[in-house]
N, CA, C, O and CB atoms as a CASP TS submission, in Angstrom:
PFRMAT TS
TARGET T0000
AUTHOR 0000-0000-0000
METHOD Language model
MODEL 1
PARENT N/A
ATOM      1  N   MET     1     -28.788 -16.512 -33.289  1.00  0.00           N
ATOM      2  CA  MET     1     -29.351 -15.842 -32.140  1.00  0.00           C
ATOM      3  C   MET     1     -30.263 -14.720 -32.633  1.00  0.00           C
ATOM      4  O   MET     1     -29.946 -14.057 -33.621  1.00  0.00           O
ATOM      5  CB  MET     1     -28.234 -15.297 -31.208  1.00  0.00           C
ATOM      6  N   PRO     2     -31.382 -14.503 -31.961  1.00  0.00           N
ATOM      7  CA  PRO     2     -32.318 -13.456 -32.380  1.00  0.00           C
ATOM      8  C   PRO     2     -31.690 -12.070 -32.333  1.00  0.00           C
ATOM      9  O   PRO     2     -30.746 -11.820 -31.583  1.00  0.00           O
ATOM     10  CB  PRO     2     -33.556 -13.482 -31.504  1.00  0.00           C
ATOM     11  N   GLY     3     -32.233 -11.181 -33.147  1.00  0.00           N
ATOM     12  CA  GLY     3     -31.732  -9.820 -33.211  1.00  0.00           C
ATOM     13  C   GLY     3     -32.223  -8.966 -32.044  1.00  0.00           C
ATOM     14  O   GLY     3     -33.026  -9.405 -31.221  1.00  0.00           O
ATOM     15  N   ILE     4     -31.717  -7.740 -32.000  1.00  0.00           N
ATOM     16  CA  ILE     4     -32.042  -6.823 -30.910  1.00  0.00           C
ATOM     17  C   ILE     4     -33.532  -6.483 -30.893  1.00  0.00           C
ATOM     18  O   ILE     4     -34.106  -6.267 -29.825  1.00  0.00           O
ATOM     19  CB  ILE     4     -31.214  -5.541 -31.032  1.00  0.00           C
ATOM     20  N   GLY     5     -34.149  -6.435 -32.048  1.00  0.00           N
ATOM     21  CA  GLY     5     -35.579  -6.133 -32.118  1.00  0.00           C
ATOM     22  C   GLY     5     -36.424  -7.149 -31.392  1.00  0.00           C
ATOM     23  O   GLY     5     -37.393  -6.791 -30.722  1.00  0.00           O
ATOM     24  N   GLN     6     -36.065  -8.419 -31.518  1.00  0.00           N
ATOM     25  CA  GLN     6     -36.822  -9.466 -30.839  1.00  0.00           C
ATOM     26  C   GLN     6     -36.629  -9.374 -29.326  1.00  0.00           C
ATOM     27  O   GLN     6     -37.576  -9.600 -28.572  1.00  0.00           O
ATOM     28  CB  GLN     6     -36.397 -10.854 -31.348  1.00  0.00           C
ATOM     29  N   TRP     7     -35.422  -9.048 -28.874  1.00  0.00           N
ATOM     30  CA  TRP     7     -35.177  -8.920 -27.432  1.00  0.00           C
ATOM     31  C   TRP     7     -35.945  -7.744 -26.860  1.00  0.00           C
ATOM     32  O   TRP     7     -36.475  -7.830 -25.753  1.00  0.00           O
ATOM     33  CB  TRP     7     -33.677  -8.757 -27.146  1.00  0.00           C
ATOM     34  N   ILE     8     -36.011  -6.659 -27.593  1.00  0.00           N
ATOM     35  CA  ILE     8     -36.770  -5.493 -27.135  1.00  0.00           C
ATOM     36  C   ILE     8     -38.252  -5.827 -27.054  1.00  0.00           C
ATOM     37  O   ILE     8     -38.919  -5.461 -26.086  1.00  0.00           O
ATOM     38  CB  ILE     8     -36.544  -4.291 -28.072  1.00  0.00           C
ATOM     39  N   MET     9     -38.773  -6.520 -28.063  1.00  0.00           N
ATOM     40  CA  MET     9     -40.186  -6.888 -28.054  1.00  0.00           C
ATOM     41  C   MET     9     -40.496  -7.854 -26.906  1.00  0.00           C
ATOM     42  O   MET     9     -41.545  -7.738 -26.271  1.00  0.00           O
ATOM     43  CB  MET     9     -40.580  -7.519 -29.399  1.00  0.00           C
ATOM     44  N   GLN    10     -39.600  -8.801 -26.634  1.00  0.00           N
ATOM     45  CA  GLN    10     -39.814  -9.708 -25.505  1.00  0.00           C
ATOM     46  C   GLN    10     -39.837  -8.934 -24.200  1.00  0.00           C
ATOM     47  O   GLN    10     -40.652  -9.225 -23.324  1.00  0.00           O
ATOM     48  CB  GLN    10     -38.724 -10.790 -25.461  1.00  0.00           C
ATOM     49  N   TYR    11     -38.951  -7.947 -24.055  1.00  0.00           N
ATOM     50  CA  TYR    11     -38.910  -7.146 -22.834  1.00  0.00           C
ATOM     51  C   TYR    11     -40.192  -6.337 -22.669  1.00  0.00           C
ATOM     52  O   TYR    11     -40.775  -6.305 -21.585  1.00  0.00           O
ATOM     53  CB  TYR    11     -37.694  -6.214 -22.848  1.00  0.00           C
ATOM     54  N   VAL    12     -40.630  -5.683 -23.745  1.00  0.00           N
ATOM     55  CA  VAL    12     -41.840  -4.871 -23.682  1.00  0.00           C
ATOM     56  C   VAL    12     -43.057  -5.746 -23.371  1.00  0.00           C
ATOM     57  O   VAL    12     -43.899  -5.373 -22.554  1.00  0.00           O
ATOM     58  CB  VAL    12     -42.049  -4.111 -25.007  1.00  0.00           C
ATOM     59  N   LEU    13     -43.145  -6.884 -24.009  1.00  0.00           N
ATOM     60  CA  LEU    13     -44.261  -7.800 -23.757  1.00  0.00           C
ATOM     61  C   LEU    13     -44.247  -8.310 -22.317  1.00  0.00           C
ATOM     62  O   LEU    13     -45.286  -8.338 -21.657  1.00  0.00           O
ATOM     63  CB  LEU    13     -44.209  -8.983 -24.732  1.00  0.00           C
ATOM     64  N   ALA    14     -43.082  -8.711 -21.833  1.00  0.00           N
ATOM     65  CA  ALA    14     -42.992  -9.222 -20.462  1.00  0.00           C
ATOM     66  C   ALA    14     -43.292  -8.127 -19.445  1.00  0.00           C
ATOM     67  O   ALA    14     -44.049  -8.349 -18.501  1.00  0.00           O
ATOM     68  CB  ALA    14     -41.601  -9.810 -20.200  1.00  0.00           C
ATOM     69  N   ALA    15     -42.702  -6.942 -19.632  1.00  0.00           N
ATOM     70  CA  ALA    15     -42.922  -5.846 -18.678  1.00  0.00           C
ATOM     71  C   ALA    15     -44.375  -5.388 -18.690  1.00  0.00           C
ATOM     72  O   ALA    15     -44.952  -5.139 -17.631  1.00  0.00           O
ATOM     73  CB  ALA    15     -41.999  -4.660 -19.000  1.00  0.00           C
ATOM     74  N   GLY    16     -44.969  -5.276 -19.863  1.00  0.00           N
ATOM     75  CA  GLY    16     -46.363  -4.853 -19.959  1.00  0.00           C
ATOM     76  C   GLY    16     -47.319  -5.843 -19.322  1.00  0.00           C
ATOM     77  O   GLY    16     -48.244  -5.455 -18.609  1.00  0.00           O
ATOM     78  N   THR    17     -47.095  -7.121 -19.580  1.00  0.00           N
ATOM     79  CA  THR    17     -47.947  -8.154 -18.999  1.00  0.00           C
ATOM     80  C   THR    17     -47.815  -8.191 -17.481  1.00  0.00           C
ATOM     81  O   THR    17     -48.813  -8.255 -16.762  1.00  0.00           O
ATOM     82  CB  THR    17     -47.601  -9.520 -19.589  1.00  0.00           C
ATOM     83  N   LEU    18     -46.580  -8.152 -17.003  1.00  0.00           N
ATOM     84  CA  LEU    18     -46.368  -8.148 -15.556  1.00  0.00           C
ATOM     85  C   LEU    18     -46.976  -6.921 -14.903  1.00  0.00           C
ATOM     86  O   LEU    18     -47.544  -7.018 -13.815  1.00  0.00           O
ATOM     87  CB  LEU    18     -44.887  -8.218 -15.240  1.00  0.00           C
ATOM     88  N   PHE    19     -46.866  -5.776 -15.544  1.00  0.00           N
ATOM     89  CA  PHE    19     -47.445  -4.549 -14.992  1.00  0.00           C
ATOM     90  C   PHE    19     -48.958  -4.685 -14.849  1.00  0.00           C
ATOM     91  O   PHE    19     -49.517  -4.345 -13.807  1.00  0.00           O
ATOM     92  CB  PHE    19     -47.102  -3.341 -15.883  1.00  0.00           C
ATOM     93  N   LEU    20     -49.611  -5.174 -15.879  1.00  0.00           N
ATOM     94  CA  LEU    20     -51.067  -5.339 -15.817  1.00  0.00           C
ATOM     95  C   LEU    20     -51.481  -6.330 -14.734  1.00  0.00           C
ATOM     96  O   LEU    20     -52.455  -6.103 -14.017  1.00  0.00           O
ATOM     97  CB  LEU    20     -51.602  -5.799 -17.168  1.00  0.00           C
ATOM     98  N   ILE    21     -50.743  -7.421 -14.619  1.00  0.00           N
ATOM     99  CA  ILE    21     -51.060  -8.410 -13.594  1.00  0.00           C
ATOM    100  C   ILE    21     -50.880  -7.818 -12.200  1.00  0.00           C
ATOM    101  O   ILE    21     -51.739  -7.991 -11.336  1.00  0.00           O
ATOM    102  CB  ILE    21     -50.180  -9.656 -13.759  1.00  0.00           C
ATOM    103  N   LEU    22     -49.776  -7.126 -11.981  1.00  0.00           N
ATOM    104  CA  LEU    22     -49.498  -6.565 -10.659  1.00  0.00           C
ATOM    105  C   LEU    22     -50.470  -5.455 -10.293  1.00  0.00           C
ATOM    106  O   LEU    22     -50.886  -5.364  -9.138  1.00  0.00           O
ATOM    107  CB  LEU    22     -48.080  -6.038 -10.602  1.00  0.00           C
ATOM    108  N   VAL    23     -50.842  -4.607 -11.251  1.00  0.00           N
ATOM    109  CA  VAL    23     -51.832  -3.562 -10.976  1.00  0.00           C
ATOM    110  C   VAL    23     -53.180  -4.207 -10.669  1.00  0.00           C
ATOM    111  O   VAL    23     -53.887  -3.758  -9.766  1.00  0.00           O
ATOM    112  CB  VAL    23     -51.956  -2.581 -12.180  1.00  0.00           C
ATOM    113  N   GLY    24     -53.539  -5.239 -11.398  1.00  0.00           N
ATOM    114  CA  GLY    24     -54.792  -5.946 -11.136  1.00  0.00           C
ATOM    115  C   GLY    24     -54.825  -6.557  -9.750  1.00  0.00           C
ATOM    116  O   GLY    24     -55.851  -6.512  -9.071  1.00  0.00           O
ATOM    117  N   ILE    25     -53.711  -7.128  -9.327  1.00  0.00           N
ATOM    118  CA  ILE    25     -53.632  -7.705  -7.982  1.00  0.00           C
ATOM    119  C   ILE    25     -53.743  -6.611  -6.929  1.00  0.00           C
ATOM    120  O   ILE    25     -54.431  -6.786  -5.923  1.00  0.00           O
ATOM    121  CB  ILE    25     -52.316  -8.490  -7.801  1.00  0.00           C
ATOM    122  N   ASP    26     -53.070  -5.477  -7.153  1.00  0.00           N
ATOM    123  CA  ASP    26     -53.157  -4.366  -6.199  1.00  0.00           C
ATOM    124  C   ASP    26     -54.586  -3.846  -6.071  1.00  0.00           C
ATOM    125  O   ASP    26     -55.067  -3.603  -4.965  1.00  0.00           O
ATOM    126  CB  ASP    26     -52.227  -3.227  -6.626  1.00  0.00           C
ATOM    127  N   ILE    27     -55.250  -3.679  -7.188  1.00  0.00           N
ATOM    128  CA  ILE    27     -56.626  -3.177  -7.160  1.00  0.00           C
ATOM    129  C   ILE    27     -57.550  -4.194  -6.498  1.00  0.00           C
ATOM    130  O   ILE    27     -58.430  -3.823  -5.723  1.00  0.00           O
ATOM    131  CB  ILE    27     -57.118  -2.857  -8.588  1.00  0.00           C
ATOM    132  N   ALA    28     -57.352  -5.479  -6.803  1.00  0.00           N
ATOM    133  CA  ALA    28     -58.191  -6.514  -6.204  1.00  0.00           C
ATOM    134  C   ALA    28     -57.990  -6.616  -4.693  1.00  0.00           C
ATOM    135  O   ALA    28     -58.898  -7.023  -3.968  1.00  0.00           O
ATOM    136  CB  ALA    28     -57.900  -7.854  -6.851  1.00  0.00           C
ATOM    137  N   SER    29     -56.814  -6.249  -4.228  1.00  0.00           N
ATOM    138  CA  SER    29     -56.556  -6.327  -2.787  1.00  0.00           C
ATOM    139  C   SER    29     -56.987  -5.068  -2.047  1.00  0.00           C
ATOM    140  O   SER    29     -56.825  -4.974  -0.830  1.00  0.00           O
ATOM    141  CB  SER    29     -55.084  -6.578  -2.539  1.00  0.00           C
ATOM    142  N   GLY    30     -57.539  -4.096  -2.779  1.00  0.00           N
ATOM    143  CA  GLY    30     -58.070  -2.909  -2.135  1.00  0.00           C
ATOM    144  C   GLY    30     -57.180  -1.684  -2.189  1.00  0.00           C
ATOM    145  O   GLY    30     -57.541  -0.641  -1.644  1.00  0.00           O
ATOM    146  N   THR    31     -56.027  -1.781  -2.831  1.00  0.00           N
ATOM    147  CA  THR    31     -55.128  -0.641  -2.962  1.00  0.00           C
ATOM    148  C   THR    31     -55.629   0.280  -4.065  1.00  0.00           C
ATOM    149  O   THR    31     -56.080  -0.186  -5.111  1.00  0.00           O
ATOM    150  CB  THR    31     -53.684  -1.108  -3.254  1.00  0.00           C
ATOM    151  N   ARG    32     -55.550   1.574  -3.835  1.00  0.00           N
ATOM    152  CA  ARG    32     -55.940   2.525  -4.882  1.00  0.00           C
ATOM    153  C   ARG    32     -54.954   2.457  -6.039  1.00  0.00           C
ATOM    154  O   ARG    32     -53.776   2.158  -5.840  1.00  0.00           O
ATOM    155  CB  ARG    32     -56.011   3.967  -4.320  1.00  0.00           C
ATOM    156  N   PHE    33     -55.434   2.735  -7.251  1.00  0.00           N
ATOM    157  CA  PHE    33     -54.595   2.673  -8.439  1.00  0.00           C
ATOM    158  C   PHE    33     -53.400   3.605  -8.309  1.00  0.00           C
ATOM    159  O   PHE    33     -52.285   3.233  -8.674  1.00  0.00           O
ATOM    160  CB  PHE    33     -55.406   3.025  -9.684  1.00  0.00           C
ATOM    161  N   GLU    34     -53.616   4.803  -7.799  1.00  0.00           N
ATOM    162  CA  GLU    34     -52.541   5.792  -7.687  1.00  0.00           C
ATOM    163  C   GLU    34     -51.453   5.325  -6.719  1.00  0.00           C
ATOM    164  O   GLU    34     -50.284   5.673  -6.886  1.00  0.00           O
ATOM    165  CB  GLU    34     -53.106   7.142  -7.228  1.00  0.00           C
ATOM    166  N   ASP    35     -51.828   4.549  -5.722  1.00  0.00           N
ATOM    167  CA  ASP    35     -50.849   4.075  -4.746  1.00  0.00           C
ATOM    168  C   ASP    35     -50.047   2.870  -5.252  1.00  0.00           C
ATOM    169  O   ASP    35     -48.878   2.714  -4.898  1.00  0.00           O
ATOM    170  CB  ASP    35     -51.552   3.712  -3.454  1.00  0.00           C
ATOM    171  N   GLY    36     -50.654   2.037  -6.060  1.00  0.00           N
ATOM    172  CA  GLY    36     -49.996   0.804  -6.480  1.00  0.00           C
ATOM    173  C   GLY    36     -49.300   0.855  -7.818  1.00  0.00           C
ATOM    174  O   GLY    36     -48.537  -0.053  -8.150  1.00  0.00           O
ATOM    175  N   VAL    37     -49.544   1.897  -8.597  1.00  0.00           N
ATOM    176  CA  VAL    37     -49.028   1.916  -9.958  1.00  0.00           C
ATOM    177  C   VAL    37     -47.497   2.000  -9.994  1.00  0.00           C
ATOM    178  O   VAL    37     -46.875   1.359 -10.841  1.00  0.00           O
ATOM    179  CB  VAL    37     -49.628   3.086 -10.718  1.00  0.00           C
ATOM    180  N   TRP    38     -46.885   2.766  -9.104  1.00  0.00           N
ATOM    181  CA  TRP    38     -45.426   2.937  -9.166  1.00  0.00           C
ATOM    182  C   TRP    38     -44.691   1.691  -8.697  1.00  0.00           C
ATOM    183  O   TRP    38     -43.677   1.312  -9.282  1.00  0.00           O
ATOM    184  CB  TRP    38     -44.995   4.133  -8.322  1.00  0.00           C
ATOM    185  N   SER    39     -45.191   1.057  -7.655  1.00  0.00           N
ATOM    186  CA  SER    39     -44.535  -0.176  -7.206  1.00  0.00           C
ATOM    187  C   SER    39     -44.731  -1.287  -8.241  1.00  0.00           C
ATOM    188  O   SER    39     -43.821  -2.080  -8.484  1.00  0.00           O
ATOM    189  CB  SER    39     -45.092  -0.621  -5.827  1.00  0.00           C
ATOM    190  N   ALA    40     -45.907  -1.340  -8.843  1.00  0.00           N
ATOM    191  CA  ALA    40     -46.149  -2.346  -9.882  1.00  0.00           C
ATOM    192  C   ALA    40     -45.236  -2.114 -11.079  1.00  0.00           C
ATOM    193  O   ALA    40     -44.708  -3.065 -11.656  1.00  0.00           O
ATOM    194  CB  ALA    40     -47.621  -2.321 -10.328  1.00  0.00           C
ATOM    195  N   LEU    41     -45.053  -0.859 -11.449  1.00  0.00           N
ATOM    196  CA  LEU    41     -44.167  -0.537 -12.573  1.00  0.00           C
ATOM    197  C   LEU    41     -42.729  -0.920 -12.257  1.00  0.00           C
ATOM    198  O   LEU    41     -42.042  -1.496 -13.101  1.00  0.00           O
ATOM    199  CB  LEU    41     -44.249   0.958 -12.914  1.00  0.00           C
ATOM    200  N   ALA    42     -42.271  -0.609 -11.063  1.00  0.00           N
ATOM    201  CA  ALA    42     -40.898  -0.942 -10.677  1.00  0.00           C
ATOM    202  C   ALA    42     -40.676  -2.454 -10.689  1.00  0.00           C
ATOM    203  O   ALA    42     -39.682  -2.932 -11.237  1.00  0.00           O
ATOM    204  CB  ALA    42     -40.580  -0.373  -9.283  1.00  0.00           C
ATOM    205  N   TRP    43     -41.597  -3.207 -10.089  1.00  0.00           N
ATOM    206  CA  TRP    43     -41.458  -4.659 -10.061  1.00  0.00           C
ATOM    207  C   TRP    43     -41.534  -5.252 -11.468  1.00  0.00           C
ATOM    208  O   TRP    43     -40.817  -6.205 -11.775  1.00  0.00           O
ATOM    209  CB  TRP    43     -42.540  -5.275  -9.172  1.00  0.00           C
ATOM    210  N   ALA    44     -42.385  -4.705 -12.316  1.00  0.00           N
ATOM    211  CA  ALA    44     -42.516  -5.218 -13.683  1.00  0.00           C
ATOM    212  C   ALA    44     -41.232  -4.986 -14.478  1.00  0.00           C
ATOM    213  O   ALA    44     -40.780  -5.874 -15.200  1.00  0.00           O
ATOM    214  CB  ALA    44     -43.707  -4.552 -14.397  1.00  0.00           C
ATOM    215  N   VAL    45     -40.647  -3.803 -14.347  1.00  0.00           N
ATOM    216  CA  VAL    45     -39.417  -3.470 -15.083  1.00  0.00           C
ATOM    217  C   VAL    45     -38.267  -4.368 -14.626  1.00  0.00           C
ATOM    218  O   VAL    45     -37.521  -4.893 -15.453  1.00  0.00           O
ATOM    219  CB  VAL    45     -39.044  -1.976 -14.881  1.00  0.00           C
ATOM    220  N   ILE    46     -38.123  -4.545 -13.315  1.00  0.00           N
ATOM    221  CA  ILE    46     -37.037  -5.378 -12.787  1.00  0.00           C
ATOM    222  C   ILE    46     -37.237  -6.844 -13.159  1.00  0.00           C
ATOM    223  O   ILE    46     -36.296  -7.508 -13.593  1.00  0.00           O
ATOM    224  CB  ILE    46     -36.944  -5.233 -11.261  1.00  0.00           C
ATOM    225  N   SER    47     -38.444  -7.344 -12.992  1.00  0.00           N
ATOM    226  CA  SER    47     -38.717  -8.755 -13.299  1.00  0.00           C
ATOM    227  C   SER    47     -38.534  -9.060 -14.775  1.00  0.00           C
ATOM    228  O   SER    47     -37.976 -10.097 -15.133  1.00  0.00           O
ATOM    229  CB  SER    47     -40.131  -9.124 -12.874  1.00  0.00           C
ATOM    230  N   ALA    48     -38.997  -8.168 -15.628  1.00  0.00           N
ATOM    231  CA  ALA    48     -38.842  -8.382 -17.066  1.00  0.00           C
ATOM    232  C   ALA    48     -37.373  -8.353 -17.465  1.00  0.00           C
ATOM    233  O   ALA    48     -36.950  -9.118 -18.332  1.00  0.00           O
ATOM    234  CB  ALA    48     -39.622  -7.323 -17.853  1.00  0.00           C
ATOM    235  N   ALA    49     -36.594  -7.478 -16.840  1.00  0.00           N
ATOM    236  CA  ALA    49     -35.163  -7.422 -17.137  1.00  0.00           C
ATOM    237  C   ALA    49     -34.475  -8.733 -16.757  1.00  0.00           C
ATOM    238  O   ALA    49     -33.634  -9.234 -17.504  1.00  0.00           O
ATOM    239  CB  ALA    49     -34.508  -6.247 -16.395  1.00  0.00           C
ATOM    240  N   LEU    50     -34.830  -9.283 -15.607  1.00  0.00           N
ATOM    241  CA  LEU    50     -34.255 -10.567 -15.200  1.00  0.00           C
ATOM    242  C   LEU    50     -34.678 -11.691 -16.141  1.00  0.00           C
ATOM    243  O   LEU    50     -33.861 -12.535 -16.508  1.00  0.00           O
ATOM    244  CB  LEU    50     -34.671 -10.904 -13.768  1.00  0.00           C
ATOM    245  N   PHE    51     -35.944 -11.704 -16.529  1.00  0.00           N
ATOM    246  CA  PHE    51     -36.459 -12.743 -17.425  1.00  0.00           C
ATOM    247  C   PHE    51     -35.769 -12.693 -18.788  1.00  0.00           C
ATOM    248  O   PHE    51     -35.289 -13.714 -19.280  1.00  0.00           O
ATOM    249  CB  PHE    51     -37.976 -12.591 -17.599  1.00  0.00           C
ATOM    250  N   VAL    52     -35.721 -11.515 -19.393  1.00  0.00           N
ATOM    251  CA  VAL    52     -35.125 -11.381 -20.721  1.00  0.00           C
ATOM    252  C   VAL    52     -33.611 -11.584 -20.647  1.00  0.00           C
ATOM    253  O   VAL    52     -33.009 -12.126 -21.573  1.00  0.00           O
ATOM    254  CB  VAL    52     -35.455  -9.999 -21.328  1.00  0.00           C
ATOM    255  N   GLY    53     -33.001 -11.149 -19.549  1.00  0.00           N
ATOM    256  CA  GLY    53     -31.565 -11.392 -19.381  1.00  0.00           C
ATOM    257  C   GLY    53     -31.234 -12.871 -19.313  1.00  0.00           C
ATOM    258  O   GLY    53     -30.245 -13.319 -19.894  1.00  0.00           O
ATOM    259  N   ALA    54     -32.054 -13.629 -18.607  1.00  0.00           N
ATOM    260  CA  ALA    54     -31.844 -15.081 -18.528  1.00  0.00           C
ATOM    261  C   ALA    54     -32.058 -15.731 -19.892  1.00  0.00           C
ATOM    262  O   ALA    54     -31.307 -16.624 -20.284  1.00  0.00           O
ATOM    263  CB  ALA    54     -32.793 -15.712 -17.486  1.00  0.00           C
ATOM    264  N   ARG    55     -33.086 -15.279 -20.613  1.00  0.00           N
ATOM    265  CA  ARG    55     -33.329 -15.826 -21.960  1.00  0.00           C
ATOM    266  C   ARG    55     -32.176 -15.492 -22.907  1.00  0.00           C
ATOM    267  O   ARG    55     -31.772 -16.322 -23.722  1.00  0.00           O
ATOM    268  CB  ARG    55     -34.654 -15.278 -22.533  1.00  0.00           C
ATOM    269  N   TYR    56     -31.653 -14.271 -22.794  1.00  0.00           N
ATOM    270  CA  TYR    56     -30.515 -13.867 -23.633  1.00  0.00           C
ATOM    271  C   TYR    56     -29.289 -14.725 -23.319  1.00  0.00           C
ATOM    272  O   TYR    56     -28.585 -15.166 -24.227  1.00  0.00           O
ATOM    273  CB  TYR    56     -30.185 -12.365 -23.422  1.00  0.00           C
ATOM    274  N   ASN    57     -29.042 -14.957 -22.048  1.00  0.00           N
ATOM    275  CA  ASN    57     -27.897 -15.769 -21.642  1.00  0.00           C
ATOM    276  C   ASN    57     -28.017 -17.189 -22.180  1.00  0.00           C
ATOM    277  O   ASN    57     -27.033 -17.763 -22.647  1.00  0.00           O
ATOM    278  CB  ASN    57     -27.772 -15.794 -20.116  1.00  0.00           C
ATOM    279  N   GLN    58     -29.227 -17.759 -22.117  1.00  0.00           N
ATOM    280  CA  GLN    58     -29.445 -19.093 -22.665  1.00  0.00           C
ATOM    281  C   GLN    58     -29.218 -19.119 -24.170  1.00  0.00           C
ATOM    282  O   GLN    58     -28.603 -20.048 -24.692  1.00  0.00           O
ATOM    283  CB  GLN    58     -30.852 -19.573 -22.343  1.00  0.00           C
ATOM    284  N   ALA    59     -29.713 -18.100 -24.867  1.00  0.00           N
ATOM    285  CA  ALA    59     -29.545 -18.055 -26.317  1.00  0.00           C
ATOM    286  C   ALA    59     -28.075 -17.868 -26.693  1.00  0.00           C
ATOM    287  O   ALA    59     -27.600 -18.459 -27.663  1.00  0.00           O
ATOM    288  CB  ALA    59     -30.393 -16.925 -26.917  1.00  0.00           C
ATOM    289  N   ARG    60     -27.361 -17.052 -25.929  1.00  0.00           N
ATOM    290  CA  ARG    60     -25.948 -16.805 -26.214  1.00  0.00           C
ATOM    291  C   ARG    60     -25.122 -18.074 -26.037  1.00  0.00           C
ATOM    292  O   ARG    60     -24.185 -18.323 -26.795  1.00  0.00           O
ATOM    293  CB  ARG    60     -25.408 -15.695 -25.307  1.00  0.00           C
ATOM    294  N   LYS    61     -25.473 -18.874 -25.032  1.00  0.00           N
ATOM    295  CA  LYS    61     -24.760 -20.120 -24.773  1.00  0.00           C
ATOM    296  C   LYS    61     -25.240 -21.266 -25.654  1.00  0.00           C
ATOM    297  O   LYS    61     -24.614 -22.326 -25.688  1.00  0.00           O
ATOM    298  CB  LYS    61     -24.907 -20.501 -23.325  1.00  0.00           C
ATOM    299  N   GLY    62     -26.354 -21.062 -26.370  1.00  0.00           N
ATOM    300  CA  GLY    62     -26.880 -22.101 -27.245  1.00  0.00           C
ATOM    301  C   GLY    62     -27.653 -23.175 -26.507  1.00  0.00           C
ATOM    302  O   GLY    62     -27.793 -24.289 -27.011  1.00  0.00           O
ATOM    303  N   ILE    63     -28.158 -22.862 -25.319  1.00  0.00           N
ATOM    304  CA  ILE    63     -28.928 -23.823 -24.533  1.00  0.00           C
ATOM    305  C   ILE    63     -30.348 -23.873 -25.087  1.00  0.00           C
ATOM    306  O   ILE    63     -31.014 -22.844 -25.197  1.00  0.00           O
ATOM    307  CB  ILE    63     -28.931 -23.442 -23.014  1.00  0.00           C
ATOM    308  N   ALA    64     -30.801 -25.055 -25.430  1.00  0.00           N
ATOM    309  CA  ALA    64     -32.136 -25.214 -25.994  1.00  0.00           C
ATOM    310  C   ALA    64     -33.187 -25.074 -24.898  1.00  0.00           C
ATOM    311  O   ALA    64     -33.001 -25.543 -23.776  1.00  0.00           O
ATOM    312  CB  ALA    64     -32.271 -26.578 -26.701  1.00  0.00           C
ATOM    313  N   CYS    65     -34.281 -24.426 -25.242  1.00  0.00           N
ATOM    314  CA  CYS    65     -35.406 -24.256 -24.322  1.00  0.00           C
ATOM    315  C   CYS    65     -36.499 -25.236 -24.746  1.00  0.00           C
ATOM    316  O   CYS    65     -36.924 -25.245 -25.901  1.00  0.00           O
ATOM    317  CB  CYS    65     -35.938 -22.766 -24.320  1.00  0.00           C
ATOM    318  N   ALA    66     -36.944 -26.055 -23.804  1.00  0.00           N
ATOM    319  CA  ALA    66     -37.942 -27.074 -24.134  1.00  0.00           C
ATOM    320  C   ALA    66     -39.312 -26.462 -24.447  1.00  0.00           C
ATOM    321  O   ALA    66     -40.103 -27.071 -25.169  1.00  0.00           O
ATOM    322  CB  ALA    66     -38.072 -28.066 -22.983  1.00  0.00           C
ATOM    323  N   LEU    67     -39.606 -25.266 -23.916  1.00  0.00           N
ATOM    324  CA  LEU    67     -40.903 -24.653 -24.125  1.00  0.00           C
ATOM    325  C   LEU    67     -40.929 -23.676 -25.307  1.00  0.00           C
ATOM    326  O   LEU    67     -42.000 -23.372 -25.831  1.00  0.00           O
ATOM    327  CB  LEU    67     -41.323 -23.944 -22.875  1.00  0.00           C
ATOM    328  N   CYS    68     -39.778 -23.191 -25.722  1.00  0.00           N
ATOM    329  CA  CYS    68     -39.726 -22.128 -26.724  1.00  0.00           C
ATOM    330  C   CYS    68     -39.615 -22.701 -28.136  1.00  0.00           C
ATOM    331  O   CYS    68     -38.984 -23.733 -28.363  1.00  0.00           O
ATOM    332  CB  CYS    68     -38.547 -21.191 -26.443  1.00  0.00           C
ATOM    333  N   LYS    69     -40.242 -22.004 -29.066  1.00  0.00           N
ATOM    334  CA  LYS    69     -40.159 -22.432 -30.467  1.00  0.00           C
ATOM    335  C   LYS    69     -38.955 -21.807 -31.164  1.00  0.00           C
ATOM    336  O   LYS    69     -38.634 -22.188 -32.290  1.00  0.00           O
ATOM    337  CB  LYS    69     -41.448 -22.063 -31.216  1.00  0.00           C
ATOM    338  N   ASP    70     -38.278 -20.849 -30.516  1.00  0.00           N
ATOM    339  CA  ASP    70     -37.155 -20.164 -31.143  1.00  0.00           C
ATOM    340  C   ASP    70     -35.801 -20.676 -30.643  1.00  0.00           C
ATOM    341  O   ASP    70     -34.804 -19.957 -30.708  1.00  0.00           O
ATOM    342  CB  ASP    70     -37.262 -18.674 -30.894  1.00  0.00           C
ATOM    343  N   SER    71     -35.763 -21.905 -30.150  1.00  0.00           N
ATOM    344  CA  SER    71     -34.525 -22.466 -29.642  1.00  0.00           C
ATOM    345  C   SER    71     -33.539 -22.681 -30.782  1.00  0.00           C
ATOM    346  O   SER    71     -33.941 -22.952 -31.913  1.00  0.00           O
ATOM    347  CB  SER    71     -34.790 -23.783 -28.904  1.00  0.00           C
ATOM    348  N   PRO    72     -32.249 -22.559 -30.483  1.00  0.00           N
ATOM    349  CA  PRO    72     -31.256 -22.757 -31.530  1.00  0.00           C
ATOM    350  C   PRO    72     -31.259 -24.193 -32.032  1.00  0.00           C
ATOM    351  O   PRO    72     -31.485 -25.135 -31.272  1.00  0.00           O
ATOM    352  CB  PRO    72     -29.873 -22.385 -31.022  1.00  0.00           C
ATOM    353  N   LYS    73     -31.005 -24.337 -33.309  1.00  0.00           N
ATOM    354  CA  LYS    73     -30.940 -25.664 -33.916  1.00  0.00           C
ATOM    355  C   LYS    73     -29.559 -26.261 -33.668  1.00  0.00           C
ATOM    356  O   LYS    73     -28.545 -25.572 -33.778  1.00  0.00           O
ATOM    357  CB  LYS    73     -31.247 -25.598 -35.439  1.00  0.00           C
ATOM    358  N   LYS    74     -29.532 -27.541 -33.336  1.00  0.00           N
ATOM    359  CA  LYS    74     -28.232 -28.198 -33.107  1.00  0.00           C
ATOM    360  C   LYS    74     -27.889 -29.093 -34.254  1.00  0.00           C
ATOM    361  O   LYS    74     -26.836 -29.731 -34.247  1.00  0.00           O
ATOM    362  CB  LYS    74     -28.238 -29.002 -31.809  1.00  0.00           C
TER
END
């Protein structure tokens, strides 16, 4: 199973990417940056936590991921 460093990097990458996407959507829809940044940050943090938590659970159980290159070897 991957170490804590890899899980932290996956979380940071997922949260950062989601934040940028959500802020971009807010700006494109006409919302000011100052108004949308906090909601985008909150949604990005929560969504990334759910994503990485699900990936951690799969890795802990040894469930292979068809899309991932870091799946456990059987």
